[in-house]
N, C-alpha and C positions, 0 to 999 in steps of 0.2 A: 140643420136649421144652424152645424156652426159657423162661423163670421157671418151669418150675414147681416149681421148690425151696419157692418161698411160698405156694403153693398147698394146700389140703387138711389133710390132719389133720397138724397140727404146724408144720410150715415150720421156716425161720430159726429163729426163740424155743426151739424145743424141743432140737434142738440144739446152740444154747447151752448153755439150759440142762443138758442133760444131762455137756455138757464140763467146768461147773461143779460138779456131785457130782460128777463123777468126781475132779477139782483135791481138790474137800474129804475124799472119802475116802479118797485115797491120802496127804495131808499127816494126814488120820489118823493110817491103816495106819504113818507112817512116827514117828510120836511114842510112837507105844503102842511101836517097834519102838526105840525110842533109850529109856525107860524114860518118858520124863516122864508118859504115864499108862497107870491101870489095865486090867486088860483088863474091868471091869465101867466107868471112867471111855471107854473105849473103844468100847463098845455102847451105853450110853447115847447119846453123841453122834452113833454111827451109825445109832440107830435115830430120834433128832431127826432128822437131815440125811434119810436114807428117807421121810422122814413129811410132811416139805414140798414 
């Protein structure tokens, strides 16, 4: 199993991307809860992140 993480579909780069996406979505949610983003702004930015 040694070295298996970097092979096949995805690999470490995919995991880093998923972690970054999770972080960004969490921050957006926090901004919405704090009242700094409207629901519409939140939905727009969330869709933008998920499409990239």
